N, C-alpha and C positions, 0 to 999 in steps of 0.2 A: 522225272515223271511220277515216280512212286510217291515222293514227298508232296507233289501237287495233288495227287489223288487223295492222299491222307488228309490234306488241308481242306479239300472240298468236302470230304466225308464228315470231318469234324464240324465244319461250318453248317452243313445240313442238319447234323445231329443236334447242334447247339440251338438252331432255329426250331427244330421239332420239339425239343424239351423245354426251352425257355421262351419261345416266341409263339406258343400255341394260343389261339383265341379261345376265350371262355364265354359261356352264356351267363349273363348276370340276371339276377332276379331274386325272388324270395324262395327260400327253402325252409319254411317254418315247420316245427314238429307239432303234430296233433297231440293235444293234451298239455302242451307247454304254455306257460304264462310269460308274456313279455311286457315291459313297461316303457312308457315314453312320457317325458316331461317337456312341455312346450311353454315357452315364455315369449310373449309378444309385447314389444314396447313401441308405441306409435306417438309421434310428435307432429302436430299439424299447425300451420299458420294460415289463417283465413282473413280475407279482406273483402268487404263489399265495395263496389265501385265508389271512389271518393270518400270512403269511410275509414275508420280506424282498423288496425290490425289486431287480431285476437289469436292467442296461442292456447291450444288445448292438448292434453296428453292422456294416453291410455296405457296402462300396463295390465296385461292379462296373463295369468299363469294357470296351467291345468296339468295335472298328472293323471294318466290313464293306465289301467291294467287291461291287457288284451289276452284272452285265453282262446287258443285255437281249438275249435271243437270238431272241425271236419274239413276235408278237402275233396272236391268233386269237380271234374271238368275244368281244372286250373283255377277254381274259385275257392277261397278259404271262407268258411263260416266261423265267425269270431264272436264270442261273448265279451263285451267290454264293460268297464265301470269306471266312474270317476273316483280317484283316490284323494285328490285335493283340488280345490278351486279358489281362485282369488281374483279380484278385479279392483283397480284403482283408477279413478278419473280425476285428472287435474284440471280445474276450472280456470277460465281466463282471468278472473279477478281474485285469485287466491283461494285457498281451501280446496276441498275435493270430496269425493264420495268413494268409499271403499267397502268391499265385502270380502269375507274370508271364511271358508268352511272350517278352518282350524280355530277360529275365534269362539270362545265360550263366554257369551254375555247374553243374559236373558233379555236385555233391553235392545239388543241388536237383532231384530226379527229377521231381516233379510240374510244376514250371515247364518242364522239358524236354519233358514230355508235352504241355503246352499248345503249346509251340513246334512240336511235330510235327503239330499240327492246322492250323497256319497255312498258308494258300494252297491248302488241299485243297477242291475244289469240292463244294457241295451245291446242291440245287434248290429254287426257290421259284416258286409260281404266285400271281399277284396280279391282281385286277381293276383296271380303269381308275378305279374309285372307291376303291381302296386296301384292299379286303377280301383278306386272305391266304387263298387257297384251300387251299394245301398247302405244307408244308416237309418235305423228306425228305433222307435220307442223312447227317444230322449224327451219328446214333448209329453208323453204320458207319465214319465217319472217326475217331471217338473210339476205337472198337474197334481199328482199324488202328494208331492211334497207340500205344495201350497194348500191343499185340503187339510193338512194337519194344523193350519194356523187360522182358525175361524175369526181371530181378531182383525185380520186383514180384510179391508173392504174389497169389493169387486174391482173398483178402479185401481187399487194398490196391487192386486193380483195381476191385472192386465199389464200394468206398468212394469212390474218385476219380470213377468214372463217375457216382455219385449226386451228388457235389459239383458236377461239371461240368453235369449236367442241371439242377440247381437254379439255377445262375448263367447258363448259356448254352444250355440245351436248347431243343428245338423249341417247346414250349409257351410257355416264357419269351420266346423270341425273337419268336414270333407276337404275344404280348401287347404287348411293347415296341414292335414295329413298328406294329401296328394303332392304338396310342395316337396316332400321328401320321400314319398313312396313311388309315385308315378314318374320315375326318373330313369328306368332301365330300358336299354335298346332292344329291338326285336331280333337283332342278329348278334352272333358272338363277336366279342371285341378283345383287343389286347391293349396293354399299356400304351398310352399316347393316342388311341383312337378317339374319334369324336362322333356324336350322333345328335340329331335334332328331333325334338318332339313337339307336338301341338296338342294343347288341351283346352277344351271349352269349359268355361266357368258355368256352374249351375246357378244362374241368377237371371233377373229380369232384363239386365243389360247384356247385349251381345258382346262378349269379350272372349278372346282366345289368348292363352298364354303360350308363347313360343320361346323355347329355350334350347340352347346348344350345350351339350354336356361332353366332358372328357374324362376318361379313366386316367387320371393324372399320375397316380402312383400305386404301387402294391406293396403291402407290408405283411408281416407274418400273420396277423389276426384280422386285418381290415384292408379294404380298398379305399383310396381317396378319390372321390368324384367331385369335380368342380363344374360349375355351370354359370351361364349368363343368358339373360333373355329380356323380353319385354312383353307387355300386354297389348294386343292389337284390338282396337275398337273401330268398327266400320265408320268411315267418314260420311255420315248421313246428315242431311239438312233437317230432318224431322226430329220431333221430340219423343221421348220415351216416358211413359207414366210410371212414376215411382212414388209410393206412399201418397197417392192421390194428387201428385203434382206432375205437370209436364216439364221435363228437364232434358237438356242436352249439354254435352261437355266436349271439350277439346283438350286433351292432355297428352303428356309424354311421360315415360317412366323407364326405369332400368332395374333389373334384379340380378344379384350375384349370389352364388351359393358355394359353400365348401362343406362337403359331407363325408364323414367317416362311416362306412357301412361294413358290417360284419362279413368277412369273406366267405363264411359257410352258410349263414342264414339269410343274408341280405338286409337284416334289421339295422336301423339307423342307430349307431353308437353315439355319435356326436355330430352336431351340425350347426351351421350359422347361415342365415339368409339376411341380406341387406337389400332393401327396396327404397327407391326414391321416386317421387311423383310430383309433377307440377302441371297446372292447367287452369282452365277457366270453365265455370259452370254457369248456365243461364236457366233460370226458372221462368216459365212463361206466365204472363199476367193472367189472373183469374179473380173471382169475387173476393177471395181471401187475400190476394196479393195484387191489387189493382195495377201497380207499376211493375210487377215482376221483380226478379232479383238477378243481378249479375255479380259473380263472385270469383275471385282468384284464390288458389290454394296451393301450398307446397306441403308435402308430407314425406317424412322419413320413417321407415319401419325396420326394426331389427327383431328377428325371430331366432331363438336358440332352441336346440333340441338335445335331449340327453336320455339315454336308456336307463339311467340310474333312478 
């Protein structure tokens, strides 16, 4: 009986010490600077009905410095700035377009505009669970950068701002950050536990990202969190207006994540996300497109994250 009681006691003690649930989330130090490098590689194959197939690729890289300037009511106030920016577009018929803030060429005006954006502060508010509450001032620092290049026409400035917004704008940055920050559960968990989160995208299209995560493993300095999910789009017969065109789509997708997060701060040390999508898009006929457009598309996206 004594041995049985000792065994029961040891078992309970073991579970108390090694099986305790912990609360995951961010524990960032005010005044501390953190870095994140995000590289996104996208490959798409498009085909109009009965038409040829076209392949197009995008590679976008951004390095950002985040300085925590305050914490109030579980919301961090953060001053952020771009450290490095680059974008490469691979066109269907060969060649491509590239911009890089590290490039020093007086004839490459758009790379010089990117360089003028570097180290200019913008603001982020983020909860301790990684929800991005607000990003602001990116548009204003881009405008200030463009104002330094009077040789650019108004049309060129509008075009560049649109390209910048598509690659590095506030909505894109929010989405790319929340993919690795808005991952934490509301309740304490232990190794092996799973949880499901739903997140609405900030866009004109009604989309909800649903993902199931697992605390896969625990190491000395980091936790390994894995996840898989998909984007839910309401099955509606109606069209949505996007960029002046009425569009509707029917698509499927899957997303897989593997993330190493600092066990003390919750900051993303290293991560990889793979997303695959396929579907059909229909653009309603209008005066500019009398016959409308029906198109199929398959897309694969790989996003890597690093705190270096």
